[in-house]
C-alpha positions in Angstrom: 28.3 -43.0 3.1 24.7 -43.2 4.0 22.7 -46.5 3.8 20.7 -45.5 0.7 23.8 -44.3 -1.2 25.6 -47.6 -0.2 22.7 -49.7 -1.5 22.5 -47.7 -4.7 26.2 -48.1 -5.3 25.9 -51.9 -4.8 23.0 -51.9 -7.3 25.1 -50.2 -9.9 28.0 -52.6 -9.3 25.8 -55.7 -9.8 24.2 -54.2 -12.9 27.7 -53.7 -14.3 28.7 -57.3 -13.5 25.6 -58.6 -15.3 26.6 -56.5 -18.3 30.1 -58.0 -18.2 28.6 -61.5 -18.0 26.4 -60.9 -21.0 29.4 -59.6 -23.0 31.4 -62.7 -22.0 28.6 -64.9 -23.3 28.3 -62.9 -26.6 32.0 -63.2 -27.2 32.0 -66.9 -26.3 34.5 -66.4 -23.5 35.5 -69.6 -21.7 34.0 -71.2 -18.7 36.5 -69.7 -16.3 35.6 -66.1 -17.2 31.9 -66.8 -17.0 32.3 -68.6 -13.6 34.3 -65.7 -12.2 31.7 -63.2 -13.2 28.9 -65.4 -11.8 30.8 -65.9 -8.6 31.2 -62.1 -8.1 27.5 -61.6 -8.9 26.3 -64.3 -6.5 28.6 -63.2 -3.7 27.6 -59.5 -4.1 23.9 -60.4 -4.2 24.1 -62.7 -1.3 26.0 -60.1 0.9 23.6 -57.4 -0.3 20.5 -59.4 0.6 22.0 -60.2 3.9 22.7 -56.6 5.0 19.3 -55.5 3.8 17.5 -58.3 5.6 19.5 -58.2 8.8 20.2 -54.5 9.1 18.4 -52.2 6.7 14.9 -53.6 6.5 14.5 -54.1 10.3 15.6 -50.5 10.8 12.9 -49.1 8.5 10.1 -51.6 9.2 7.1 -49.4 10.1 3.5 -49.2 8.9 4.4 -47.1 5.8 7.0 -49.5 4.6 5.7 -52.9 5.8 4.1 -54.0 2.5 7.2 -52.9 0.4 9.6 -54.7 2.8 7.5 -57.9 2.8 7.6 -57.9 -1.0 11.3 -57.1 -1.0 12.2 -60.2 1.1 10.0 -62.3 -1.2 11.9 -60.9 -4.2 15.2 -61.8 -2.4 13.9 -65.3 -1.9 13.1 -65.7 -5.6 16.6 -64.5 -6.6 18.2 -66.8 -4.0 16.4 -69.8 -5.5 17.8 -68.9 -9.0 21.3 -68.5 -7.5 21.0 -71.8 -5.8 20.1 -73.5 -9.1 23.1 -71.7 -10.8 25.5 -72.9 -8.1 24.8 -76.5 -9.3 25.3 -75.8 -12.9 28.2 -75.3 -15.3 28.4 -71.8 -16.8 28.7 -73.5 -20.2 25.3 -75.3 -19.6 22.7 -74.1 -22.1 20.3 -73.2 -19.3 22.9 -71.2 -17.4 22.7 -68.1 -19.6 18.9 -68.3 -19.5 18.8 -68.5 -15.7 21.2 -65.6 -15.5 18.9 -63.6 -17.6 16.0 -64.4 -15.3 18.1 -63.4 -12.3 19.1 -60.1 -13.9 15.4 -59.3 -14.7 14.4 -60.1 -11.1 17.2 -58.0 -9.7 16.5 -55.0 -12.0 12.8 -55.1 -11.0 13.7 -55.3 -7.3 16.2 -52.4 -7.7 13.5 -50.3 -9.5 11.0 -50.7 -6.7 13.6 -50.0 -4.0 15.0 -46.9 -5.6 11.6 -45.7 -6.9 9.5 -46.2 -3.8 11.2 -47.6 -0.7 14.2 -45.3 -0.5 12.1 -42.2 -0.8 10.0 -43.3 2.2 13.2 -44.1 4.2 14.7 -40.7 3.4 11.7 -39.1 5.0 11.8 -41.4 8.1 15.5 -41.2 9.1 17.8 -38.3 9.7 21.1 -37.9 7.7 23.0 -39.0 10.9 20.8 -42.1 11.3 21.3 -43.0 7.6 25.1 -42.5 7.9 25.3 -44.6 11.0 23.2 -47.3 9.3 25.3 -47.1 6.2 28.6 -47.6 8.1 27.2 -50.6 9.9 26.0 -52.1 6.6 29.3 -51.4 4.8 31.3 -53.1 7.5 29.0 -56.2 7.5 29.0 -56.3 3.6 32.8 -56.2 3.5 33.1 -58.9 6.2 30.5 -61.1 4.3 32.4 -60.8 1.0 35.4 -62.5 2.7 33.3 -65.6 3.5 32.0 -66.6 0.0 28.4 -65.7 1.0 27.0 -67.4 -2.1 27.7 -70.7 -0.4 25.0 -69.9 2.2 22.3 -69.2 -0.4 21.0 -72.7 -0.8 20.3 -72.9 2.9 18.2 -69.7 2.6 15.7 -70.8 -0.1 13.0 -72.4 2.0 11.2 -69.2 3.0 11.7 -65.5 3.2 13.0 -64.2 6.5 10.5 -62.7 9.0 10.8 -59.0 9.4 8.8 -58.5 12.6 
């Protein structure tokens, strides 16, 4: 799978998890169900941000994409700060649902910009072979990260956005 297809697939998976979380809240499901869904969202987002920041963004960092990538890492930073807050809260806390809504909005905005602008530029920059090679590297790293509870690293990543250059 190429890098862009992988990232889009991960976007759809997280969007689906947010929908499941909202349904769990609407049906007053218990804390355990909400916590499980939040954990999956937080782990997926943490691993996704990591592969973008460490592998994808540096691979496509050129004059044409520099501004978009700088904005993207700032959006990641904002989302990580919300996740860090959520890690210290109970899913039954009144503010938890509100923070999850904010996180969802931030992620949907980020996804829209990536898929609407950045990915188009990247498809013009890299060959299919390069995108496939990058995608495989990213998939392997993502799968490895998911085994390590990557959400636990998020609080240590909230001071500033990573440098891309």
